[in-house]
N, C-alpha and C positions, 0 to 999 in steps of 0.2 A: 579634466577628470574623464577617464574612459567611460563609455556608455554602460559597461557592465556594473559600474558603481551605482547606477540609478535603479530604483525599484522597477519591476516590469510594468508595462503599460496596461491599464485595466482593459479587459476584453469588452467588446461591444455590448454584451449582455449586462455587464456591470454598469456601463454608462446608461443603458435603458432603465436599469433598476433605479438608479439615482433620479432619473427624470420622472419615473412613475411615483416615487416617494414624494418628490416636490409637488407634482400635480395633486396628489392626495392631501398634501398638507395645507393647501390654500383654504378649502372649506373648513378644516379644523381650526385654522387661525381665525376665521370668522366666528366659529362657534365659541372659541375661547373669549371673544370680546362681547359675549352676551351679557345682559344686565346682571349685576350682582344679586344674588338671592337675599332674602331677608336674613337678618342677623341670627335668627333662631334656626335657620336651615342647617342640616348636618353637612359638614364638609370633610374632605380627606386631608389628613396631615401630610406634610411633605415627607418623602422617603429619603432618609440619609443613608448613604452607602460608603464603603471604603474600597471600592473597586480599583481606584488609582492610588491606593495606599495613603489617602487622606480623606477626611470626611467631606462629602459633597452631596448636593441634591442629585438624585438619580437622573433627573431630567437633563443635567448638565454634563453627564458622562457619555462620551462617544463610544459606548460599548453596549451590546445587547445583554441586559441583566434581568434575571428573574429573582425575586425575593420571597421568602417565607418568614413570617415573624408573628409575635403576639398570639392571639387566640387561634389562628390557623395552625400554628405549631402544636398547641395543646390538643386540638381536635385530631389532627393527623396522627399524633403519637398515642392516642387513646388505644387501649387494647394491647399494650405492650409491644407495639410495633418497633422494629429496628429501623435503621436508616433507609431501608428500601421503601418505606412509606412515602418518601419524596418522589418516587418514580411517577412520572406523568403529571406531577403537581405544578411544574413550571414547564413552559414550552420547550420541546426538543430534549428533554431529560428522560433517560431510561436507566433503571438500575435493576440488576438481577444477580442471582448467586446460585451456584451449585453446591455451596457449603452451608446454606442456610444463613444464620445470623452472623457468621464469622468472617465472611470474605465477600463483600459486595463488589460488583463490577459496574462502573459508571460509564454511560454513553451520552455524549452531547452531539446533536446534529448528526447522529448515526455513527460517529467515531468513538470506538471503544476497543476492548480486547476481551475475547471470550476465553483466554488462556486461564486454566485453573492452577497453574504451577505457583508455588509460594514465592518465587522470585519474578513473577510476571511484571512486565513494565506496562503501565497504563497511560494512554494519551490524555486522560482526564486527571488533573492534579487535585488532590484534596488538601486544603490548608485549614488546620484547626488552631485557632488563636495564634495566627501568623506563622505557624510552624508547618512545613510541608510534611505530609504523612506518605512516605513512599511505599512501604509494604502494604499489600492488599489487606493484610490482617489488621493494620492500624486504621484503615479507612472505615471500619465498622464501629468505632467508638460510639457509645450511645448518645442520643440526642436529648439533652436535658439542660435546663437553666441557661438557655441561649438568648442573646439579644436579637440575633437575626441569622438567617442563612441567605447567602448570595450565590447565584449561579451565573458565572460570567461565561458567555458563549463565544467561541472563536479563540484563536491563539492569544495567550497572555504572557508569553515568556519574558518580555522585557521588564516585568515587575514581580512575578511570582515564581519562586522556587525553580522547578524543573518539570520536564515532560508535560508541557501544556499545549500541544498542537490543537487539542479539541476544546479546552477550556478549563475553568477552575470552579470547584465547589468550595465555598468559603464559609466556615463556621466561626462565629464570634460569641464567646461566653459573656454573660452578664458580669461586669467588672465590680470589684469592691467599691464602696463609697463610705463617706463619713456618716451617712444617715443609716440608722439601724433599720433593718427590714429583711424580708424574706418571704417564703411561702412553704406550704406543705400540701401535698396532694396524695390521696389514697384512693385506690380503685379495687373493685372485686367483680369478677365476671366469669364467663364460660370456662369450663375445664379448670375450675379453681384458680382462675387467673387472679393474681394478687400483685398490684403495682404500687410502689411508693416512690415518690421523689420529692425533694425539698431543698431549700437553701436558707441560710441565715448569714447575715453579715452586718458590719458596722465598724465604727471607729475603734482603734486600739490605742489611740493617743492623738496628739495634735496633727501628726503627719502620716501615721500608719492607719490602714484599714485592712479588713480581711473579709473573705466570703468562703463559706464551706457549702458545697453542693453534693448531693448524693442521690443515688437511684438504686432501687432493688426491684427486680421483676421475676415472677415465678409463674409457671404454667404446668399443670399435670400432663402426663402423656395422654394423648387422645387417639392414637392409632394402635390397634391391637394386632399383634403378630399371630396369625392363625396357624403357623407351622409350629406344631407342638415341640419339636426337637430344637427349635431355634434358640440360640443363646441369649437373645434379647426378646422379651415378651411384650413390651409396649414402647412406643416411640413418640417423638415430637414434643416432649416436655423439655423444660429448661429452667435453670436458675441463673440469673445474671445480676451482677452488681457493679457499680462504678462510683467513684468518688473524685472530686476535684477540690483542691484547696488553693486559694489565691491570696497573696499579700500584695498590697499596693502602698508604695511610699511616694508621697507628693511633696517635693521640696520646692524651693524658690525657682531654681533653674534646672531641676533634675527630677525625673520620674522613673520609678522602677516597679514593674509588675512581675511578680514571681508566681509560678504555677507548678503544682505537682498533681499528678492524676494516676488513676489505676482502674483497670477493668478486669473482671473475672467472669467467665462464662463456662457453665457446666451443663451439658445436656446431650441430646442425640444429634448425630450428623444428619445431613439432608437425606430424606427417605426416597430411595429409588424404587420404582414399581415396574415390574416386568410386564411387557405385553399389554399395556393399558391403552395403546393407540390402535384403532382399527386399521388393518392393512388396506392400502389403496386410498386412504383419506386421513384426516386428522381429528376425527371424532373419538371420544372415549368409547371403549368397548361396552356393549350392552350389559346392564347390571352392575356397572362399576360402583364400588363403595369406597370412598376415600378414607374411611375409618378402619379398613382392613388391609393387611399385607401378608405375604408368605415369604419369610426370609430365613435363610440358614446361616447368615453371617452376623458378626458382631457389629453393633452400631453405637458409636460414642464420639463425643466432641468435647474438648476442653481447650480453653484459651485464656492466657494471662498477658496483659500488656500493662506497662507502666512507663512513666516518663516525667520530665520536668522541663521547664523553660524559664528564661529570664528575658524580659523585654525592657530595655533601658532607653531613656531619652534624655539628652542634654540639650538645653536651649541656650543659644548664643544670640547676639544681635543679628537678626535677619537669617539665622541658620538654626537647624536642629540636626543633631546626630543621633541616629537610632542604631541600637545593637539588639539583635534577636538571636539568642542561643537556645537550641533545642536538643533534647536527648530523649530517645525512645528505645524501649526494649520490648520483645514479644517472645512468648513460648506457646506452642500449640501442639495438639495431637488430634487428628480427625480420622476416624476409621469407619468404613461403611461397606455394605453389601452392594457392590456396583452392578451385578447382574440383575438385582431386584427380585430374585426368586429363590427357589431351593432346588437342589439336585442338579442333574444335567441330562441331556437327551441321550448320551451314550451309556447311561446306567441302565440296568435291567428294569428298574421301576420308573425310569424317566425322571421328570422333575416338573416344576410348574411355578406359577401359573403360566399356561401356554408352553411354548418351546423355549428351553434354556440350552443353547448350544454348548456352553461350557461355563463353569463357575468363575466368578471374579469377585474377590474380596481384597481390598487394599486399604492402606493408610498413608497419610503424609504427616510428618512431624517437623516442627521447627524448634529444635533443642537450643539453638543459639541464634540470636539476632541482636544487632546493635546499630543504631542510627544516630549520628551526630550532625548537626547543621549549624552554621554560623552566618549571619548576615550583618553587614555594616552598611548603613545608608545615610548619606548626607542630603538634607532637604532644605531648600531655600524657603523663606517666608518674609518676603520684602514688601508685599502688598502692591508691587508694581505690575507692569504689563507682562513681565517674563518671570516665570518660576521654573525651577528645575529640581531634579533629584538624581543622585548617582551613588553607586555602591558596588560592593563585592559580596559574592555568595560562595560558600564552601559547603560541601556535602560529602559524608562518608558513611557507607553501610557495609556491614559484614554479616553474612547469613550462612547458616548450615541447615540443610534440608535432608531428612531421612525419608526414604520411600520404602514401604514394606508391602509384601504380598502374603496372602494367607491361603491355606488349603481348607476351603469350606466343607469338603467331603470327608475329612478325617476328624476323629473325635478331638474335641478341644480346639479346633480351628488353628492348627499350629502355623507358625511362620514358615513361609516357603520361598521368600526372596527379600533381599535388602540391598538398596543402593543408596549412596550418599553423594550429595553435591554441595559445594561451597562456592560462594561468590563474594568478592571484594569489589566494591564500586566506589570510586572517588571522582568527584566532579567539582569544578569551580567555574565561576562566571563573573564578568564585570558588566555592569549595565548603567545606562543613563537615559533620562527622559526629560522633556521640557514642554512647557505650555506657553504660548505667546498670544496675547490679546491683540490681534491685528486691528480690531476696531471694537466699538462697544457691543457689537452683535456677533462678531466672528472670533472664535478662538481656535488656534491650531496647536496640535500636539504631535510629538514624534518621540520615538524611543528606539534604542538599539541595545543588543546584548551579545556578548561573545562568550561562548561556552566551550569547555573542554571536559570530556567524559571518558573515563577508562574503567574497564571491567576485567577482572582476572577470575576465571572460572575453572573449577576442577570437579570431576565426577568419577566415581568408582563403583563397580558392582562387587559387593562383598559376599553376597549369596545369590546365585543365579536362580531365576524362576525356571522350572522345567519347560524346555522349549523356547526360552527367552535368551537374552544377551548373556554370553558366558561371563564368569567372574573375571575381573581384570580392572586395570586402571593404575594410576589416575590418568584420565583423559583431560588434557589441558587446552583451554581456549582463552584468548585475550582479544579485547577490542579496544580501540583508541580512536576517538572522533572529536572533531571540533566544528563549530558552526557559528555563523553570525545571523541572528534573528532580529527583526525590526517591526515597527508599526508606524503608520501615519494616519492621522485622523483630524477631523474638523467638526466643530459645532457652530451652527448659525441660528441665531434667535430671530424667528419671524416676528415675534412680539414677546412680551414678558411671560407668556404662558405656553408658547409653542416653539420647540427647537427641532431643527433638522440636523442630522449628523451623517457622516460617511467615514468609513475606516477600511484600510487595507493593511494586512499583517502577514508576516511570515513566521511560521512555527517550526519546531525541530524536535525530533525524538532520537536519542542516541541508540546505537545498536543493542539488540537483545540476544540473550543466549538461553537455550532451553536444553535440559538434560534428562528427559524421561527415558531411563536406561533399561527398564524391565524388558520391553519388547522393541526397543529402538536404539537411538544413539543421541548424539549432541547435534543440534541444529542452531544456526545463527541467522539473524535477520539484520541487514544493513540499516543505516540511518534512514529516516523518512523526513520529508520536508513538505509543509503545506503552505499554500498561498490562499488567503481568505479575503473576500471582498464583502462588505455589507453597507447598506444605506438604510436610514430609518428616520422616523419622526417620533418625538416624545412630547406629549401635550397634557396640560391640565385644562379641563373643559368645564363650561357651565359654572363659573365661579368656584372652581375646585370641588364640584360635586362628582366629577368623573376624571379619570386619568387613563390615557391611552399610550401604548408603546407598540409600534409596528415597524418591522424591518424586512428587507429582502436580502438574501445572502447567496453566495456561491463560493465554493472552494475547490482546489485541486491538490491532491496528495500525490507526490512523486515518491515511488518506492515504499508504499505503505506496508507496514509490518502487519502480517496476518498470521494466524495460527490454524493449521489444519488438525483438528482434534478428532481422535477416534479412527474411523474407517476400518477397512478389512484387517489391517495389521495392528490395530489398537495402539497407535502411536500419536504423538503430538509433535508436529514439525512446524518450525518457523519458516516463513518465506516472505518475499517481497513482491507485491504487485507493481507492474509498470506504473500504473496510475489509477487513482480513484477520484471520481467527480461527485460532488454533492452540491445541491442547491435547494432553496426553499424559501419559506416565509414564516415569521413568528409574530403573534399578536397577543398582547396582554391588555385587558380592559378591567377597570375597577370603577364602580359607579354606585351612588345612592339612587335607588329607584323609589324615592320617598324617604322621609326621615327615619323610618324604622326598618327599611330593607336595603341591605348592602349586598351587592352581587359582584363577583369577580369571574372573569372568563379568560382562559388561556388556550391558545391554539397554535399548532405548528404543522407545517408540511415539510418533510425531508425526503428528497429524492436522491438516493445514493446509487452509484453504479461502479462496479469494478471494470476497468478498461485494460485488459491484458489478454489478447487472443490466444496466447500459448499457455496460459496458466491452467494447470489441471491438478485436482486433488483426489485422493482415494475416497470411495463411497463405502457405505456399509457393506460388510463382507458376508452377511448371513443370507442374503437374498430376500430379506423381509421388508425392504423399503423400495418404493417406486420412484426412481430417479427421473427427473424431468429435464435435466441438462443433457446436452450432447455428450456421449461417452466414447472412450477409446480404450484400447488394451495397452497397458503400460508394461514396464519391465517385469518379468516373472509372471506374465499373464494377469496382472492386477488390473481391475476395472477402475478407470479414472474418469472424472467428470470435468469438462471444460466449464469454467465459471465466469468467463467473459460476459459482461452485461448483467451479472447478478447483483442484487443489492447487498450491502454489508450485513453480516449476521447481527441479530438483536437490534435492528435499525427500522423501527416502524415508520411508515410514510406519514401517518397522522397521529398526533397526540393532542387530546383535548382535555381540558379540566374546567370545572364549574363549581363555585361555592356560592351559597346564599345564606345570609343571616337575617332573621326577622325577629324583632323584639316588640313586646307589648308591655308598656309601663303599668305597674299595679299601684293600687291605692296605698299600700304599705310603704311605698317608696322604692321597692326593687323592681325587677322586670322578669317576665317569662320570655325565654328565647328558644329559637329553633335554628340550628346550624346544620346544613347539609353540604356534602362535598362529593363530587363525582369525577372519575378519571377514566378516559378511554384511550386505548392505543389500538392501532390497526394490526394486522397480522405481521409476523416476523419470521425470518428464517433462523433456525437454530444453528445451522452450519454454513460453511462457505458454498457447498453445493445445494441445489434445490431438490426436494423430494416431497411427495404428497404427505407422507407421515410426519416429517420433521419440519412442518410449517406451523408455527403457533397461531392459533385462531385469535381473531380480534377479541378484545376483552373490555368490559365495562364494569367497574367496581364503584360502589357508593358507600358513603358514611353518613351517620346521623348523630347529632348531639342535641338534646332538649333538656332544659332545666330552668332553675330559678337562680337569679343573681341578686344578692342582697344589695340594698342601697349603699352606695359608696364603692361597690365592686370588690369588697374585701372577702366575701364568701360566695361559694357557688356549689350547688348540688345539681348533678346532671346524669341523665341516662345516656349511654353512648352505644353505638353499634358500628362495627367495621365490616366491610363486605356484606352489607345488609341483605343483598339479594342472593347470597350464598352461591355466587358464581364459582364454578370449578373449571380451571383451565390448566392444561399442560404448558408450563413456562420454560421448560428445558428438557433435554433428552440425552441419552447415551446411545450411540449408533453402532458400536462394534460387536454387540452381542445379540440383542433382541430389541423389540420396540419398547424400550424402557423410557419412562418419563418421570418428571417430578412436577409438583403442583404449586399453585399459588396458596396464599394463606387462607385458612377457613374463616367462616363467619364467626364473629365475636360480639357478644352483648355484655354490658356491665353497668355498674353504677359507680360514680366518681364524686368525691368531695374535695374541694380546694379551699384553703384559707390563705389569705395574704396579709402580711403585717409589715 
């Protein structure tokens, strides 16, 4: 066999990382052997995950995994939060959006994509009930009636869907069962916040069962538009609903789980605010009031998604055959005032607030979208030393995107530009993985995946924006790529409570195409490949009163796909960096500090660096930002910044989270409880280049939930608060016009009642 057929040799730093983890594990092994506590002492239940497509104890899986389930999900979702409430709640996870609730962007260990285009490819894959959600609009499906959320860090391509060089965020709904049961939860809070979610399910017969889950969320507009002539007078309210219906058939050697779901969102788009950042720094301007804006553009957002899936399993002697069929559709329209103000500097009466060099109002619509996926997987279940699984995966997506521009300075804000783009994406893959018990203590795992991916893209300018790209087209681009990805891992049990693991994996992302034609053209980024190394320890300590997960990791991305958004030319261009390097550590700790106090701690350090001495991108063109990178003059006199050595955008070095639950039993048989949660992230760059103004400040947000839990746990009344310190931070920006930014979610208080049956 030629040498090129073998995985690359781990670098010296990876070897040292493994040695460090081993050294740290020895005292943990001793702690795990401490005397068992009394039978009445509170202990932690084992965490069961499906990270390797089968149910396993999280301690036995050689992957860095973060989980959120149970009461923590209820607390974090209080206040009508969308999926972004998970940001920072597990190590190395960041989530942000310039579309508000409609279009979340996920980052794991610093790897993500700030692209706002509706066909943007993301290196973090989201899998909802075993079906990959490719479109960014599908990734925001509401979080309700879930069994658990798993965050798998590092490449996962040999088992999950597609586009997973950074990792997978996996959602698993509560399944139907033969037992009748469910819950109902209602809340009321700030700005007439009204939330309701619930589920009911049970047997339909001897073999059939069903579960119906639903959610409704409402919030009044809380931001007043102070510009009297503006077409939108109040903003940031929303109405959102979602429903999921599942049917489960359980036969002697066959199981079928069928799922239909829908989401509807109607509200305002993300509110952009002109000149809220102080020049020369990243503080908010003096006297800033988050409840007031001055906009002359229309602001509106609507989104509909719906889909269905069928998960089938046939059991044979020593084998199981799985079939997962998924179908998803989406329609959306999102329009906003991008310049964040009114008027323009070239008008006789100027504009505001601050300087508005030129007006910008635009919209993106998704009138057509269809996604179909099919997986067939054969899995062994012999109970012997070797188990395996192998399968085929097929994916097809067709999308049509409309991009509109509007004239904010003319009565009625008429349409002033229209471009359309379509993309057909078809991919298939063959994969296999196996696990071998080399001894009672050592298990070895390996996986391999072959992928082919083709995209056919077309874009046309139907109505040219004044001064923009002339009408024309169609402009055609096609990409075709294939790749082999793989992973190797091992788990070694120091004793029944402490495991060491190591993993090396290769991930792949197919080429991407971008067509923002109003002021630019079509750009393409070639494939990217990542090699990731990690080593860690997972342990149950002190008689299962504590649980620890710690790892060190390092990865290298060759040809990383990046997006240069904005700049002087107001374009969005795809490009590839020669190399990106990331390294760091992740810690998860859960412990009972007494029978009534449960504490969890999550922490991660991520050091990312772009390694490409020649790579330069356009900076803001209005002269309003202070660029701290080396600059040069590019074609046409354009100012460019060299980004070699910069961290990746939206990649905080530090992410910390803390939760604590304290309960006091009462004479009536119930308990009074207090649950608090805190999340911290260090500063981030909003763009590929670095500037004083477009560096997001470090942020710390906390939540609180206090209430009474009836005996038996079937009813609960609680007061909740989100962002209880009322922290206000700029979490994203627009750089081509003025110092425009958008903010984190405001403080929310409310009262919530839950009943379970």
